[in-house]
Backbone as a chain_set.jsonl record, in Angstrom:
{"seq": "MSDYEPQIPSPNDDPDGLPFLVVGVGASTGGLEAYTELLDGLSEEPGLALLLVSHLDPEHKSLLAPLLSRGAACPSGRRPRG", "coords": {"N": [[0.839, -1.177, 0.0], [0.5, 2.211, -0.756], [1.867, 5.326, 0.458], [0.937, 7.535, -0.684], [-0.926, 10.457, -0.863], [-3.497, 11.904, -2.488], [-3.695, 15.258, -3.611], [-6.362, 17.168, -3.336], [-7.785, 19.931, -4.71], [-9.289, 22.681, -3.032], [-12.26, 24.616, -3.388], [-12.001, 26.923, -1.954], [-9.371, 27.556, -2.119], [-8.897, 29.249, -4.226], [-9.95, 32.359, -4.433], [-11.292, 33.617, -6.539], [-12.368, 31.588, -7.933], [-14.673, 28.916, -8.871], [-17.493, 28.096, -6.747], [-17.437, 25.442, -6.225], [-16.071, 22.219, -7.053], [-15.333, 21.107, -10.382], [-15.68, 18.229, -12.184], [-14.696, 16.206, -14.822], [-15.56, 13.339, -16.694], [-14.915, 10.932, -19.096], [-16.141, 8.44, -21.381], [-16.564, 5.46, -23.377], [-17.667, 2.619, -24.967], [-19.021, 0.528, -22.508], [-19.155, 2.478, -20.651], [-21.501, 3.07, -19.206], [-21.659, 1.248, -17.057], [-19.347, 1.971, -15.605], [-19.912, 4.679, -15.045], [-22.199, 4.335, -13.47], [-21.165, 2.999, -11.215], [-19.494, 5.014, -10.252], [-21.362, 7.066, -9.629], [-22.839, 5.743, -7.681], [-21.171, 5.92, -5.52], [-21.328, 8.518, -4.666], [-22.584, 11.124, -2.546], [-25.821, 12.584, -1.73], [-25.521, 15.319, -1.907], [-22.864, 16.088, -3.333], [-21.062, 18.217, -3.536], [-19.8, 19.002, -5.849], [-19.575, 19.507, -9.407], [-20.319, 17.168, -11.753], [-19.357, 16.13, -14.82], [-20.352, 14.023, -17.25], [-19.23, 12.523, -20.08], [-19.983, 10.991, -23.074], [-18.855, 9.021, -25.767], [-20.527, 8.899, -28.648], [-22.313, 7.931, -31.612], [-23.354, 10.642, -33.575], [-25.933, 10.506, -34.558], [-27.227, 8.797, -32.931], [-29.584, 8.318, -30.398], [-29.161, 9.171, -27.111], [-29.618, 7.402, -24.111], [-28.52, 7.734, -21.736], [-28.749, 9.729, -19.621], [-31.466, 9.342, -18.519], [-31.165, 6.67, -17.676], [-29.077, 6.776, -15.79], [-30.121, 8.56, -13.921], [-32.061, 7.177, -12.578], [-31.098, 5.663, -10.328], [-29.46, 7.431, -9.041], [-28.289, 9.339, -6.278], [-27.857, 12.038, -6.255], [-28.976, 15.027, -7.998], [-29.571, 14.905, -11.548], [-29.088, 15.528, -15.072], [-29.475, 16.273, -18.604], [-27.475, 17.803, -21.03], [-28.241, 19.368, -23.966], [-26.894, 19.029, -27.322], [-24.803, 21.564, -28.765]], "CA": [[0.0, 0.0, 0.0], [1.285, 3.431, -0.914], [1.605, 6.431, 1.374], [0.542, 8.68, -1.507], [-2.193, 11.122, -0.553], [-3.769, 12.872, -3.554], [-4.021, 16.615, -3.187], [-7.586, 17.617, -3.98], [-7.919, 21.364, -4.451], [-10.526, 23.167, -2.443], [-12.707, 25.86, -4.018], [-11.565, 28.047, -1.129], [-7.98, 27.865, -2.441], [-8.904, 30.298, -5.246], [-11.104, 33.202, -4.116], [-12.011, 33.986, -7.753], [-12.799, 30.354, -8.583], [-16.044, 28.456, -8.676], [-17.76, 27.705, -5.357], [-17.438, 23.984, -6.161], [-15.18, 21.575, -8.009], [-15.925, 20.574, -11.606], [-14.965, 17.012, -12.541], [-15.141, 15.647, -16.091], [-15.237, 11.934, -16.908], [-15.32, 10.503, -20.422], [-16.151, 6.991, -21.602], [-17.169, 4.964, -24.61], [-18.328, 1.348, -24.667], [-18.827, 0.133, -21.116], [-19.219, 3.662, -19.797], [-22.663, 3.054, -18.315], [-21.305, 0.535, -15.83], [-18.382, 2.797, -14.867], [-20.634, 5.847, -14.532], [-23.092, 3.883, -12.397], [-20.338, 2.758, -10.026], [-19.049, 6.315, -9.762], [-22.499, 7.75, -9.009], [-23.222, 5.011, -6.467], [-20.29, 6.327, -4.432], [-21.517, 9.927, -4.324], [-23.686, 11.465, -1.646], [-26.895, 13.374, -2.332], [-24.94, 16.638, -2.168], [-21.432, 15.793, -3.38], [-20.225, 19.417, -3.502], [-19.067, 19.15, -7.1], [-20.31, 19.308, -10.66], [-19.747, 16.016, -12.44], [-19.712, 16.121, -16.235], [-20.133, 12.719, -17.851], [-19.213, 12.685, -21.53], [-19.934, 9.7, -23.75], [-18.565, 9.039, -27.197], [-21.622, 8.24, -29.348], [-22.637, 8.359, -32.972], [-24.218, 11.819, -33.438], [-27.312, 10.165, -34.93], [-27.747, 7.874, -31.919], [-30.237, 8.978, -29.26], [-28.597, 8.688, -25.853], [-30.51, 7.138, -22.976], [-27.646, 7.755, -20.566], [-29.287, 10.543, -18.511], [-32.547, 8.677, -17.788], [-30.679, 5.447, -17.036], [-28.282, 7.124, -14.612], [-30.904, 9.292, -12.912], [-32.917, 6.235, -11.831], [-30.551, 5.269, -9.038], [-28.527, 8.427, -8.503], [-28.726, 10.08, -5.095], [-27.768, 13.462, -6.548], [-29.736, 15.404, -9.186], [-28.869, 14.754, -12.82], [-29.803, 16.023, -16.245], [-28.765, 16.168, -19.859], [-27.237, 19.057, -21.757], [-28.337, 19.104, -25.404], [-25.779, 19.463, -28.17], [-24.878, 22.928, -29.28]], "C": [[0.887, 1.244, 0.0], [0.915, 4.462, 0.144], [1.145, 7.675, 0.635], [-0.833, 9.187, -1.103], [-2.473, 12.132, -1.656], [-4.169, 14.227, -2.976], [-5.234, 17.092, -3.977], [-7.771, 19.096, -3.665], [-9.286, 21.696, -3.854], [-10.952, 24.428, -3.183], [-12.256, 27.09, -3.24], [-10.115, 28.433, -1.392], [-7.867, 29.025, -3.424], [-10.128, 31.175, -5.026], [-11.903, 33.626, -5.346], [-12.567, 32.766, -8.479], [-14.261, 30.038, -8.33], [-16.256, 28.051, -7.223], [-17.814, 26.185, -5.181], [-16.448, 23.446, -7.198], [-15.974, 21.116, -9.229], [-15.057, 19.404, -12.041], [-15.545, 16.476, -13.838], [-14.664, 14.213, -16.239], [-15.758, 11.544, -18.283], [-15.254, 8.999, -20.556], [-16.767, 6.684, -22.948], [-17.91, 3.692, -24.247], [-18.014, 0.93, -23.237], [-18.933, 1.29, -20.15], [-20.372, 3.654, -18.818], [-22.324, 2.373, -16.997], [-20.345, 1.367, -14.972], [-19.061, 4.023, -14.258], [-21.518, 5.462, -13.354], [-22.312, 3.643, -11.116], [-19.87, 4.072, -9.414], [-20.182, 7.026, -9.021], [-22.959, 7.062, -7.733], [-22.382, 5.436, -5.266], [-20.456, 7.764, -3.991], [-22.688, 10.112, -3.366], [-24.726, 12.294, -2.396], [-26.428, 14.778, -2.687], [-23.42, 16.491, -2.188], [-20.522, 17.017, -3.346], [-19.38, 19.597, -4.74], [-20.019, 19.008, -8.271], [-19.598, 18.196, -11.404], [-20.268, 15.997, -13.868], [-19.35, 14.769, -16.809], [-20.278, 12.865, -19.358], [-19.065, 11.312, -22.163], [-19.681, 9.888, -25.233], [-19.645, 8.225, -27.901], [-21.699, 8.726, -30.782], [-23.584, 9.542, -32.852], [-25.683, 11.561, -33.801], [-27.984, 9.256, -33.909], [-28.369, 8.656, -30.763], [-29.703, 8.348, -27.966], [-29.676, 8.511, -24.794], [-29.733, 7.209, -21.66], [-28.254, 8.526, -19.386], [-30.445, 9.851, -17.798], [-32.09, 7.402, -17.081], [-29.919, 5.761, -15.757], [-29.11, 7.795, -13.529], [-31.808, 8.373, -12.097], [-32.393, 5.943, -10.442], [-29.646, 6.291, -8.394], [-29.112, 9.158, -7.301], [-28.736, 11.58, -5.362], [-28.553, 13.785, -7.822], [-28.908, 15.257, -10.461], [-29.725, 15.279, -13.956], [-28.932, 15.893, -17.466], [-28.63, 17.544, -20.476], [-27.311, 18.754, -23.234], [-27.121, 19.597, -26.152], [-25.95, 20.91, -28.545], [-24.349, 23.973, -28.393]], "O": [[1.905, 1.294, 0.69], [-0.204, 4.471, 0.658], [0.98, 8.738, 1.233], [-1.788, 8.415, -1.016], [-1.758, 13.129, -1.761], [-4.888, 14.311, -1.98], [-5.125, 17.386, -5.167], [-7.899, 19.477, -2.502], [-10.292, 21.054, -4.155], [-10.103, 25.231, -3.568], [-12.143, 28.177, -3.805], [-9.663, 29.493, -0.958], [-6.847, 29.714, -3.451], [-11.236, 30.783, -5.392], [-13.08, 33.963, -5.219], [-13.177, 32.907, -9.539], [-14.98, 30.789, -7.671], [-15.297, 27.699, -6.536], [-18.192, 25.695, -4.117], [-16.048, 24.165, -8.114], [-17.152, 20.776, -9.116], [-13.852, 19.555, -12.245], [-16.759, 16.308, -13.947], [-13.51, 13.901, -15.948], [-16.92, 11.798, -18.601], [-14.418, 8.349, -19.928], [-17.404, 7.531, -23.573], [-18.705, 3.69, -23.307], [-16.859, 0.976, -22.812], [-18.81, 1.096, -18.941], [-20.245, 4.176, -17.71], [-22.673, 2.879, -15.931], [-20.513, 1.456, -13.756], [-18.818, 4.364, -13.1], [-21.579, 6.181, -12.356], [-22.755, 4.044, -10.039], [-19.853, 4.22, -8.192], [-19.984, 7.529, -7.915], [-23.42, 7.724, -6.803], [-22.829, 5.327, -4.124], [-19.802, 8.199, -3.043], [-23.653, 9.348, -3.382], [-24.527, 12.658, -3.555], [-26.895, 15.358, -3.667], [-22.759, 16.741, -1.18], [-19.316, 16.871, -3.144], [-18.351, 20.272, -4.697], [-21.117, 18.465, -8.145], [-18.395, 18.282, -11.654], [-21.469, 15.865, -14.1], [-18.175, 14.404, -16.854], [-21.326, 13.282, -19.851], [-18.145, 10.562, -21.839], [-20.222, 10.794, -25.866], [-19.684, 7.002, -27.771], [-21.207, 9.804, -31.115], [-24.546, 9.463, -32.089], [-26.568, 12.315, -33.394], [-29.179, 8.978, -34.013], [-27.738, 9.56, -30.215], [-29.791, 7.136, -27.771], [-30.536, 9.373, -24.613], [-30.225, 6.797, -20.609], [-28.267, 8.018, -18.265], [-30.424, 9.77, -16.569], [-32.581, 7.09, -15.996], [-30.1, 5.081, -14.747], [-28.834, 7.621, -12.342], [-32.275, 8.764, -11.027], [-33.154, 5.969, -9.475], [-29.114, 6.05, -7.31], [-30.28, 9.547, -7.305], [-29.527, 12.314, -4.77], [-28.772, 12.896, -8.645], [-27.694, 15.461, -10.45], [-30.935, 15.452, -13.814], [-27.784, 15.456, -17.38], [-29.561, 18.349, -20.444], [-26.517, 17.954, -23.729], [-26.402, 20.478, -25.679], [-27.063, 21.427, -28.637], [-24.372, 25.151, -28.747]]}, "num_chains": 1, "name": "protein.A"}
């Protein structure tokens, strides 16, 4: 086991920064399972904005937001293209 402790910045470290952390996660095939595991570990108010980005065919209708929002403790939604 390593003694490494990741340094997670606090929004309070930068007075001109956002009042919360923004975390981006990208995935392709198999992303639903990974996203679900990630969301299962978050509290109802995680104190961060989590952006989940999936690589899809632009003509494919994504069902990711409704699938993930079923079991998520925190609020979720979809941002349309554009």
